[in-house]
Each structure stands twice: as structure tokens, then as C-alpha cells.
N, C-alpha and C positions, 0 to 999 in steps of 0.2 A: 504494500500500500504506500502510495506517495502522499506527500503533503496536500496535493491537489485533491485526491480522493477524500481525505479527511475534511478538507475545507468544504467540498461539495456536500458531503453527508451532514456536516455541521450546519451548513446553510439550509439544507432541506429540513432538518429538525427544527431549526429556528423558525422557518416559514410555516411549518406544520403547527407549531405552538401558537404563532400569531394568528393563523387562520382559525384555529379552535377558539381562541379568545374573541375574535371578531364575530364568529357565529354565535357564541354564547351571549354576547352583548346584544346582538341584533334580535335573537330569540327572546331575551328577557324584556327588551324594550317593546317588541311586538305584543307580547302578553300583557305588559303593563298598559299599553295603549288600548287594547281590546277591553280589559277590565275597567279602565278609567272611562272609556266611552260608554260602556254599558251602565255604569253607575251614574254618570252625568246625564245620560239619556233617561234613566228612570226618574231622575229628579226634575228634569225639564219637561218631559212628556206630559205630565198632568197639567202643567201650566199652559201648554199649547192645545190641549183638548178642549172642545167646545163646552163640555159640562164639567170640566175640572176633574176632581178626584171622584166624582159620582159617575163619570163616564164608564160605559161597559168595557172600554179598552184599558182603563187604569190598572186592573190586575195584571195585565200583560207586562206593563213596565215594572211593576213591583216584583213579579216573578223573575225577571232578568236580573234585578238587583240582588235578590236572594241567591240566585244561582252563582253569580260572580263572587259574592261576599262570603258564601258558606261552602264553596266548593261543590256546587250542584247537588247538595243533599236536600231531600224534601223537608 
């Protein structure tokens, strides 16, 4: 093995670690955006419904909030 082989393997390992970290960050941010959007939507939706909290669609917004905040347990 030459120093060039070692350098190439080292660079490949470095890039693999960097790619793993980038994927982890992107995945975590995507999940946080989804959960944040669902929670925000469940708070804003009753304000935008014609009948407010008495609307027949209001339970739909509450169920999405429960699903995101409680890990989808009933």
C-alpha cells in the first residue's frame, strides 16, 4: 500500500462520515418541519373555519395535533 492508497481511503471515510451527518440533519429537520406544520395547522385551522371550533371539521385538526404530539397513539 502506498501513501496515495491510504490518502484515498482516508478521504473516502471522511466523505462517508460527512454524508451521514448531512443526511441525519436533513432527516431531522424534515421531521421537525412536518410536526411543526401539523401543530401550527391544528391551531390555525379552527380560526379559519366558518363556524370556528363548532365546525364539523374541527376534530380533524385536533386529531392531527394529537397524532404528532403523542406519537400517533389513540
